[in-house]
Structure formats: structure tokens, C-alpha cells
Gaussian input, Z-matrix of N, CA and C with variables (Angstrom, degrees):
# hf/3-21g

backbone

0 1
 N
 C     1     B1
 C     2     B2     1     A1
 N     3     B3     2     A2     1     D1
 C     4     B4     3     A3     2     D2
 C     5     B5     4     A4     3     D3
 N     6     B6     5     A5     4     D4
 C     7     B7     6     A6     5     D5
 C     8     B8     7     A7     6     D6
 N     9     B9     8     A8     7     D7
 C    10    B10     9     A9     8     D8
 C    11    B11    10    A10     9     D9
 N    12    B12    11    A11    10    D10
 C    13    B13    12    A12    11    D11
 C    14    B14    13    A13    12    D12
 N    15    B15    14    A14    13    D13
 C    16    B16    15    A15    14    D14
 C    17    B17    16    A16    15    D15
 N    18    B18    17    A17    16    D16
 C    19    B19    18    A18    17    D17
 C    20    B20    19    A19    18    D18
 N    21    B21    20    A20    19    D19
 C    22    B22    21    A21    20    D20
 C    23    B23    22    A22    21    D21
 N    24    B24    23    A23    22    D22
 C    25    B25    24    A24    23    D23
 C    26    B26    25    A25    24    D24
 N    27    B27    26    A26    25    D25
 C    28    B28    27    A27    26    D26
 C    29    B29    28    A28    27    D27
 N    30    B30    29    A29    28    D28
 C    31    B31    30    A30    29    D29
 C    32    B32    31    A31    30    D30
 N    33    B33    32    A32    31    D31
 C    34    B34    33    A33    32    D32
 C    35    B35    34    A34    33    D33
 N    36    B36    35    A35    34    D34
 C    37    B37    36    A36    35    D35
 C    38    B38    37    A37    36    D36
 N    39    B39    38    A38    37    D37
 C    40    B40    39    A39    38    D38
 C    41    B41    40    A40    39    D39
 N    42    B42    41    A41    40    D40
 C    43    B43    42    A42    41    D41
 C    44    B44    43    A43    42    D42
 N    45    B45    44    A44    43    D43
 C    46    B46    45    A45    44    D44
 C    47    B47    46    A46    45    D45
 N    48    B48    47    A47    46    D46
 C    49    B49    48    A48    47    D47
 C    50    B50    49    A49    48    D48
 N    51    B51    50    A50    49    D49
 C    52    B52    51    A51    50    D50
 C    53    B53    52    A52    51    D51
 N    54    B54    53    A53    52    D52
 C    55    B55    54    A54    53    D53
 C    56    B56    55    A55    54    D54
 N    57    B57    56    A56    55    D55
 C    58    B58    57    A57    56    D56
 C    59    B59    58    A58    57    D57
 N    60    B60    59    A59    58    D58
 C    61    B61    60    A60    59    D59
 C    62    B62    61    A61    60    D60
 N    63    B63    62    A62    61    D61
 C    64    B64    63    A63    62    D62
 C    65    B65    64    A64    63    D63
 N    66    B66    65    A65    64    D64
 C    67    B67    66    A66    65    D65
 C    68    B68    67    A67    66    D66
 N    69    B69    68    A68    67    D67
 C    70    B70    69    A69    68    D68
 C    71    B71    70    A70    69    D69
 N    72    B72    71    A71    70    D70
 C    73    B73    72    A72    71    D71
 C    74    B74    73    A73    72    D72
 N    75    B75    74    A74    73    D73
 C    76    B76    75    A75    74    D74
 C    77    B77    76    A76    75    D75
 N    78    B78    77    A77    76    D76
 C    79    B79    78    A78    77    D77
 C    80    B80    79    A79    78    D78
 N    81    B81    80    A80    79    D79
 C    82    B82    81    A81    80    D80
 C    83    B83    82    A82    81    D81
 N    84    B84    83    A83    82    D82
 C    85    B85    84    A84    83    D83
 C    86    B86    85    A85    84    D84
 N    87    B87    86    A86    85    D85
 C    88    B88    87    A87    86    D86
 C    89    B89    88    A88    87    D87
 N    90    B90    89    A89    88    D88
 C    91    B91    90    A90    89    D89
 C    92    B92    91    A91    90    D90
 N    93    B93    92    A92    91    D91
 C    94    B94    93    A93    92    D92
 C    95    B95    94    A94    93    D93
 N    96    B96    95    A95    94    D94
 C    97    B97    96    A96    95    D95
 C    98    B98    97    A97    96    D96
 N    99    B99    98    A98    97    D97
 C   100   B100    99    A99    98    D98
 C   101   B101   100   A100    99    D99
 N   102   B102   101   A101   100   D100
 C   103   B103   102   A102   101   D101
 C   104   B104   103   A103   102   D102
 N   105   B105   104   A104   103   D103
 C   106   B106   105   A105   104   D104
 C   107   B107   106   A106   105   D105
 N   108   B108   107   A107   106   D106
 C   109   B109   108   A108   107   D107
 C   110   B110   109   A109   108   D108
 N   111   B111   110   A110   109   D109
 C   112   B112   111   A111   110   D110
 C   113   B113   112   A112   111   D111
 N   114   B114   113   A113   112   D112
 C   115   B115   114   A114   113   D113
 C   116   B116   115   A115   114   D114
 N   117   B117   116   A116   115   D115
 C   118   B118   117   A117   116   D116
 C   119   B119   118   A118   117   D117
 N   120   B120   119   A119   118   D118
 C   121   B121   120   A120   119   D119
 C   122   B122   121   A121   120   D120
 N   123   B123   122   A122   121   D121
 C   124   B124   123   A123   122   D122
 C   125   B125   124   A124   123   D123
 N   126   B126   125   A125   124   D124
 C   127   B127   126   A126   125   D125
 C   128   B128   127   A127   126   D126
 N   129   B129   128   A128   127   D127
 C   130   B130   129   A129   128   D128
 C   131   B131   130   A130   129   D129
 N   132   B132   131   A131   130   D130
 C   133   B133   132   A132   131   D131
 C   134   B134   133   A133   132   D132
 N   135   B135   134   A134   133   D133
 C   136   B136   135   A135   134   D134
 C   137   B137   136   A136   135   D135
 N   138   B138   137   A137   136   D136
 C   139   B139   138   A138   137   D137
 C   140   B140   139   A139   138   D138
 N   141   B141   140   A140   139   D139
 C   142   B142   141   A141   140   D140
 C   143   B143   142   A142   141   D141
 N   144   B144   143   A143   142   D142
 C   145   B145   144   A144   143   D143
 C   146   B146   145   A145   144   D144
 N   147   B147   146   A146   145   D145
 C   148   B148   147   A147   146   D146
 C   149   B149   148   A148   147   D147
 N   150   B150   149   A149   148   D148
 C   151   B151   150   A150   149   D149
 C   152   B152   151   A151   150   D150
 N   153   B153   152   A152   151   D151
 C   154   B154   153   A153   152   D152
 C   155   B155   154   A154   153   D153
 N   156   B156   155   A155   154   D154
 C   157   B157   156   A156   155   D155
 C   158   B158   157   A157   156   D156
 N   159   B159   158   A158   157   D157
 C   160   B160   159   A159   158   D158
 C   161   B161   160   A160   159   D159
 N   162   B162   161   A161   160   D160
 C   163   B163   162   A162   161   D161
 C   164   B164   163   A163   162   D162
 N   165   B165   164   A164   163   D163
 C   166   B166   165   A165   164   D164
 C   167   B167   166   A166   165   D165
 N   168   B168   167   A167   166   D166
 C   169   B169   168   A168   167   D167
 C   170   B170   169   A169   168   D168
 N   171   B171   170   A170   169   D169
 C   172   B172   171   A171   170   D170
 C   173   B173   172   A172   171   D171
 N   174   B174   173   A173   172   D172
 C   175   B175   174   A174   173   D173
 C   176   B176   175   A175   174   D174
 N   177   B177   176   A176   175   D175
 C   178   B178   177   A177   176   D176
 C   179   B179   178   A178   177   D177
 N   180   B180   179   A179   178   D178
 C   181   B181   180   A180   179   D179
 C   182   B182   181   A181   180   D180
 N   183   B183   182   A182   181   D181
 C   184   B184   183   A183   182   D182
 C   185   B185   184   A184   183   D183

   B1=1.4328
   B2=1.5279
   B3=1.3065
   B4=1.4537
   B5=1.5178
   B6=1.3181
   B7=1.4599
   B8=1.5199
   B9=1.3126
   B10=1.4582
   B11=1.5172
   B12=1.2871
   B13=1.4582
   B14=1.5329
   B15=1.3112
   B16=1.4674
   B17=1.5247
   B18=1.3062
   B19=1.4689
   B20=1.5276
   B21=1.2980
   B22=1.4715
   B23=1.5339
   B24=1.3042
   B25=1.4682
   B26=1.5135
   B27=1.3390
   B28=1.4525
   B29=1.5242
   B30=1.3002
   B31=1.4642
   B32=1.5268
   B33=1.2950
   B34=1.4647
   B35=1.5184
   B36=1.2949
   B37=1.4601
   B38=1.5236
   B39=1.3130
   B40=1.4488
   B41=1.5204
   B42=1.3147
   B43=1.4569
   B44=1.5177
   B45=1.3217
   B46=1.4574
   B47=1.5155
   B48=1.3342
   B49=1.4597
   B50=1.5226
   B51=1.3262
   B52=1.4689
   B53=1.5199
   B54=1.3276
   B55=1.4554
   B56=1.5303
   B57=1.3281
   B58=1.4626
   B59=1.5250
   B60=1.3193
   B61=1.4610
   B62=1.5264
   B63=1.3148
   B64=1.4721
   B65=1.5236
   B66=1.3338
   B67=1.4606
   B68=1.5203
   B69=1.3264
   B70=1.4622
   B71=1.5225
   B72=1.3146
   B73=1.4574
   B74=1.5232
   B75=1.3275
   B76=1.4546
   B77=1.5215
   B78=1.3240
   B79=1.4566
   B80=1.5215
   B81=1.3149
   B82=1.4633
   B83=1.5161
   B84=1.3094
   B85=1.4648
   B86=1.5263
   B87=1.3049
   B88=1.4533
   B89=1.5317
   B90=1.3260
   B91=1.4659
   B92=1.5287
   B93=1.3276
   B94=1.4664
   B95=1.5277
   B96=1.3230
   B97=1.4586
   B98=1.5195
   B99=1.3223
   B100=1.4653
   B101=1.5342
   B102=1.3330
   B103=1.4655
   B104=1.5225
   B105=1.3238
   B106=1.4663
   B107=1.5195
   B108=1.3119
   B109=1.4556
   B110=1.5223
   B111=1.3175
   B112=1.4567
   B113=1.5270
   B114=1.3175
   B115=1.4626
   B116=1.5236
   B117=1.3204
   B118=1.4666
   B119=1.5210
   B120=1.3041
   B121=1.4581
   B122=1.5320
   B123=1.2959
   B124=1.4609
   B125=1.5091
   B126=1.3109
   B127=1.4512
   B128=1.5232
   B129=1.3110
   B130=1.4594
   B131=1.5252
   B132=1.3244
   B133=1.4627
   B134=1.5127
   B135=1.3175
   B136=1.4575
   B137=1.5073
   B138=1.3229
   B139=1.4475
   B140=1.5285
   B141=1.3003
   B142=1.4648
   B143=1.5159
   B144=1.3116
   B145=1.4614
   B146=1.5147
   B147=1.3252
   B148=1.4623
   B149=1.5279
   B150=1.3134
   B151=1.4672
   B152=1.5249
   B153=1.3240
   B154=1.4621
   B155=1.5241
   B156=1.3303
   B157=1.4674
   B158=1.5307
   B159=1.3237
   B160=1.4682
   B161=1.5278
   B162=1.3274
   B163=1.4717
   B164=1.5256
   B165=1.3127
   B166=1.4605
   B167=1.5281
   B168=1.3328
   B169=1.4660
   B170=1.5172
   B171=1.3354
   B172=1.4580
   B173=1.5325
   B174=1.3141
   B175=1.4550
   B176=1.5098
   B177=1.3130
   B178=1.4545
   B179=1.5198
   B180=1.3112
   B181=1.4679
   B182=1.5120
   B183=1.2856
   B184=1.4636
   B185=1.4908
   A1=108.29
   A2=115.88
   A3=120.42
   A4=110.82
   A5=113.75
   A6=118.40
   A7=108.42
   A8=114.37
   A9=118.51
   A10=108.69
   A11=115.02
   A12=118.44
   A13=108.93
   A14=116.83
   A15=119.15
   A16=110.57
   A17=116.56
   A18=118.60
   A19=110.20
   A20=116.34
   A21=118.81
   A22=110.34
   A23=114.60
   A24=119.42
   A25=109.69
   A26=115.05
   A27=119.73
   A28=108.65
   A29=116.51
   A30=118.06
   A31=109.93
   A32=115.79
   A33=119.43
   A34=109.47
   A35=115.71
   A36=120.41
   A37=111.60
   A38=117.99
   A39=121.30
   A40=111.50
   A41=117.05
   A42=120.64
   A43=112.26
   A44=116.85
   A45=120.66
   A46=110.62
   A47=115.92
   A48=120.65
   A49=110.85
   A50=116.68
   A51=120.30
   A52=111.29
   A53=116.18
   A54=120.65
   A55=110.38
   A56=117.02
   A57=121.90
   A58=110.79
   A59=117.72
   A60=121.62
   A61=110.29
   A62=116.41
   A63=120.00
   A64=110.00
   A65=117.30
   A66=120.17
   A67=111.35
   A68=117.21
   A69=120.72
   A70=110.94
   A71=116.20
   A72=120.66
   A73=111.12
   A74=116.71
   A75=121.21
   A76=112.90
   A77=117.29
   A78=119.77
   A79=112.21
   A80=118.32
   A81=121.05
   A82=111.86
   A83=114.68
   A84=120.98
   A85=109.33
   A86=116.26
   A87=122.08
   A88=109.05
   A89=118.46
   A90=120.46
   A91=113.97
   A92=117.60
   A93=119.93
   A94=111.08
   A95=116.29
   A96=120.15
   A97=109.96
   A98=116.38
   A99=120.65
   A100=109.80
   A101=117.86
   A102=121.17
   A103=111.15
   A104=116.97
   A105=119.63
   A106=111.39
   A107=116.81
   A108=120.44
   A109=111.42
   A110=117.91
   A111=120.52
   A112=112.38
   A113=118.14
   A114=120.84
   A115=110.13
   A116=114.89
   A117=119.92
   A118=108.61
   A119=116.66
   A120=121.00
   A121=112.05
   A122=117.80
   A123=121.05
   A124=113.62
   A125=117.68
   A126=121.20
   A127=112.24
   A128=117.25
   A129=121.00
   A130=111.67
   A131=117.42
   A132=120.95
   A133=110.52
   A134=117.74
   A135=121.69
   A136=112.92
   A137=117.31
   A138=120.83
   A139=111.27
   A140=117.00
   A141=120.14
   A142=112.47
   A143=116.08
   A144=119.43
   A145=111.06
   A146=117.74
   A147=120.72
   A148=110.51
   A149=116.07
   A150=120.48
   A151=110.12
   A152=117.07
   A153=120.72
   A154=111.70
   A155=116.99
   A156=120.26
   A157=110.76
   A158=117.50
   A159=121.04
   A160=110.21
   A161=116.49
   A162=120.21
   A163=110.26
   A164=116.82
   A165=120.75
   A166=110.75
   A167=116.36
   A168=121.34
   A169=110.59
   A170=117.39
   A171=121.30
   A172=111.68
   A173=117.35
   A174=120.25
   A175=114.50
   A176=118.45
   A177=122.16
   A178=108.20
   A179=116.44
   A180=120.05
   A181=108.66
   A182=115.14
   A183=121.15
   A184=112.00
   D1=128.43
   D2=-178.75
   D3=-81.86
   D4=147.38
   D5=175.26
   D6=-76.06
   D7=140.39
   D8=177.40
   D9=-82.66
   D10=140.67
   D11=178.62
   D12=-80.61
   D13=148.93
   D14=-179.91
   D15=-67.35
   D16=153.36
   D17=179.97
   D18=-63.40
   D19=151.48
   D20=-179.09
   D21=-62.05
   D22=147.18
   D23=-179.24
   D24=-65.52
   D25=133.32
   D26=179.72
   D27=-92.15
   D28=140.63
   D29=178.47
   D30=-66.33
   D31=148.00
   D32=-179.53
   D33=-70.79
   D34=155.47
   D35=-178.10
   D36=-93.52
   D37=23.09
   D38=-179.56
   D39=-60.43
   D40=-42.35
   D41=-179.97
   D42=-63.10
   D43=-42.52
   D44=178.47
   D45=-63.80
   D46=-41.96
   D47=-179.63
   D48=-63.43
   D49=-45.09
   D50=179.02
   D51=-60.93
   D52=-41.46
   D53=179.25
   D54=-63.50
   D55=-43.53
   D56=178.97
   D57=-62.19
   D58=-46.23
   D59=-179.02
   D60=-63.42
   D61=-40.61
   D62=179.91
   D63=-63.73
   D64=-43.04
   D65=178.65
   D66=-63.36
   D67=-42.45
   D68=179.43
   D69=-63.66
   D70=-40.95
   D71=-179.13
   D72=-66.07
   D73=-39.46
   D74=-178.52
   D75=-75.20
   D76=-25.63
   D77=-177.43
   D78=-74.14
   D79=-16.09
   D80=178.02
   D81=92.54
   D82=-173.74
   D83=-176.83
   D84=-85.02
   D85=135.53
   D86=178.01
   D87=-66.19
   D88=143.34
   D89=-178.11
   D90=-57.49
   D91=-34.51
   D92=179.05
   D93=-66.69
   D94=-39.24
   D95=178.20
   D96=-67.54
   D97=-39.65
   D98=178.26
   D99=-61.12
   D100=-40.81
   D101=179.24
   D102=-65.44
   D103=-39.67
   D104=178.14
   D105=-64.18
   D106=-39.13
   D107=-178.84
   D108=-70.87
   D109=-26.66
   D110=-177.52
   D111=-81.30
   D112=-16.53
   D113=178.72
   D114=-66.78
   D115=147.13
   D116=178.02
   D117=-68.16
   D118=133.07
   D119=-173.59
   D120=-71.32
   D121=-56.87
   D122=-174.99
   D123=-74.86
   D124=-26.81
   D125=-175.38
   D126=-65.24
   D127=-45.69
   D128=-176.59
   D129=-66.61
   D130=-40.43
   D131=-177.76
   D132=-72.30
   D133=-47.15
   D134=-176.63
   D135=-64.40
   D136=-41.70
   D137=-178.70
   D138=-66.73
   D139=-40.56
   D140=179.58
   D141=-63.61
   D142=-40.00
   D143=178.19
   D144=-66.88
   D145=-40.45
   D146=179.87
   D147=-61.68
   D148=-41.16
   D149=178.81
   D150=-63.23
   D151=-43.26
   D152=-179.69
   D153=-66.00
   D154=-41.90
   D155=178.63
   D156=-63.61
   D157=-39.70
   D158=178.65
   D159=-65.15
   D160=-40.10
   D161=179.63
   D162=-63.64
   D163=-43.12
   D164=179.97
   D165=-66.95
   D166=-38.17
   D167=179.48
   D168=-62.35
   D169=-36.88
   D170=179.15
   D171=-73.60
   D172=-10.94
   D173=178.23
   D174=98.55
   D175=3.13
   D176=178.62
   D177=-86.34
   D178=118.95
   D179=177.04
   D180=-113.27
   D181=161.84
   D182=-177.05
   D183=-70.48

């Protein structure tokens, strides 16, 4: 029985990755990401917690 030779070495995808990253960087920020960044940071977190604490205080549990 003959030994099978190993598969040929595949080139690394570093070049493809670099090209993809460069295209993403040049295309700019996606509108959805821009909207997330424009939201107030503390406002969304604090308000949600207050609502949850009030709900629990009233006796409503999940």
C-alpha cells in the first residue's frame, strides 16, 4: 500500500483579509453603527434600569 502524499500547501488568506479590511475602512461607517454611536450613553442604560426596578417594586416579575 502506497503512502498518500499530503495535500499541497494552500496559500494563506492574509492578502484577501487585508484587501477586505482596506475596503471596509475606505467605505466609511455604516449608518446603523453611526446611529448607535449617536445615542446617549448613560441615558439608555439608566432609564431601562429604572423601569425594571419600578416593575419589580410593583410586584410584576418576569
